[in-house]
N, C-alpha and C positions, 0 to 999 in steps of 0.2 A: 503496500501499499504506500502511494507516494507522500512523500511530506513537505505541508504548508511550506510556501517561501517564509524565510526567517524562523524556523523552529528549530529547536536544537534538538539533538539525540538527549534523550534522557539520561541515557549512562555516561555521559560526560558531566552531568548536574554531580553523581553521587559517587563518591571514589569506592574501587573496586573494593569487594567485601574481604575483610580479612579470614586468616584462620581460625578457626574454631576455637575456645579455650579448650583447654584438657576437662575431661569431666571430672569433678571434685568431688565425685559421688563417692561417701561414706558407707554406703551398703556392705555391710560383712557378716556372713555367716560365724556364729559363736560356737554354738551345740546343735547337733542334728538328731534326730531319733527315726534311724533307719528303721530298726525292728518293727518301729509304729506299725510300717504301710503290712510288712508281710501277720502280724499277729492280728490287726483288725480292719475290718473293712471299713475304710472312711468315707462318710456320706454327706459332710458338709465340715468346712473348715471355717477361722475366725483369729481375726489378728489382733490380738489384745497387749496395754500396755504392761507394763511391769514396776512394782515399787522397788528400787535399789537403793543400797546405802551407797555414801561414796567408794568405800573402799571395793565392794561388789562391783562397780562401774571399772572401777581400773584392773581388777582382775579378768573382769568378762572383756575388757579391751586386749589383753594379754591373751585374749581365746582360753582360759582356763575355765569350763566349764564343761557339766553332765545333764544332759534330759534324761538320760536313756531309763532310768529306774522312777521317773517322776509323774504324778499327774495329778490333773486338776480336779477341786470338788468348790461346790457350793456351802459355804457354812454362814448359817447367820443373815440371809440376804446378800453375801460378800462372795465373792473368786478368789479360790487360793493356790497358789502352785507347791503342793507337797512332795515331798523327799530328792529336789533336784541339788544337785550339787554345784559351791562356785567356791573354784579354791582360794586360799587364805593371800590378802596381799600381805607382801613382805615388808614394806616400806609402813602400813599402818601401824603401826607399835600401838598407839596410843588408843585409837577405837577401833580392833579390829572386828569382823562380823562371825557369825557362824555358818560353819560352812554346808549343813542342810538345815537350814530354818524354813517355817512357811514363808512365800512372799506373795504379796495382793498382787492380785492381775487386776487391771484398769478395765472395766467395760459397761458399757451403758446398762441403763434397767430394762430397756427393751429386750437387749441381747440376755442378759442376767433371765431375765424368765423365760425367752426361747431355751439357755441353755437348761435350765431349773427344770423345764416342763419336758425336755429329751433326758435328759438323767434320770428323773422319779418317775415319769409317766410310760415312757419309751423303752425305760432298759440300756441306754446310749452309755457310753463313758467317754469323757473329756479326756484326750492321750496329748500331751505335746509333742508338735511334731518339729518346728524350727527355733531355735532363740537366736536372732539377731541385730545388730546395726540399722537401720533403714537410712535413706538416704539422708535426713536428715542430722544424723548420732542419735536418735535416741534408743533405747532398747525395745525389741518388741515381743512377741511371742505370737507364734502360729499355734492354735488349740485347733484340734480334729476333731468332729463329734461322730461317735465312731461306734461299732459292732464287733465283739470279742468273733472270731474267725473257729471255726470247729477243725481240727486234724486234717479231715477233709479236703476244707477247703484252702487250709495252707500247701496239701500237695498240688491243688489242682492248678494255685497261684504259683509254684515253683514248676509245674510241667510245663504251663503255659511260655514261661518268663523264658525255661530250654529248649521250647518250641521255637520259639520269636527267635535266639539267638542263633539256632541251628541254621534258619532260615536264613537269617542276615548273612550267614558263612555260605550258604550252598547262591546265593543269587551272587556273593563276591566272587565266590570261583566263575560259576559257569557265566555271567554275563552281564 
């Protein structure tokens, strides 16, 4: 399309875009419960905040935590993470934290009522899946609303995983 006389090109008005700044994302996985997907059928998940002490945050920044044996429970209208391990922070000598204390999880009242309904009426379990720092650098926990699998279901899951692995191998070799 021809330009009218006297019109300047738009590109010359604006400088060339600079290279994008490097991504300053703070997203970092601290602990993951891989066993949960094998032992439970996860039907839904929910991201919740977690109340931590200063020494716990410092320890988590170093990646020293374990949520494999922990679970979440609703007690007196509040959501708690029970039996999770956060290693002691060596430099926190004055005010250290307990390694396996109950930690309060932050969720809205609507989410709490939905979780309570799932656990009390439907017989579901609240399983922690991933503990991480989000892109803003805030510690978050992803909780799965799950049902326990029977041994036959676990075998079926394992067989499907093995078949998919074998199928990928065959496709890679054949073509």
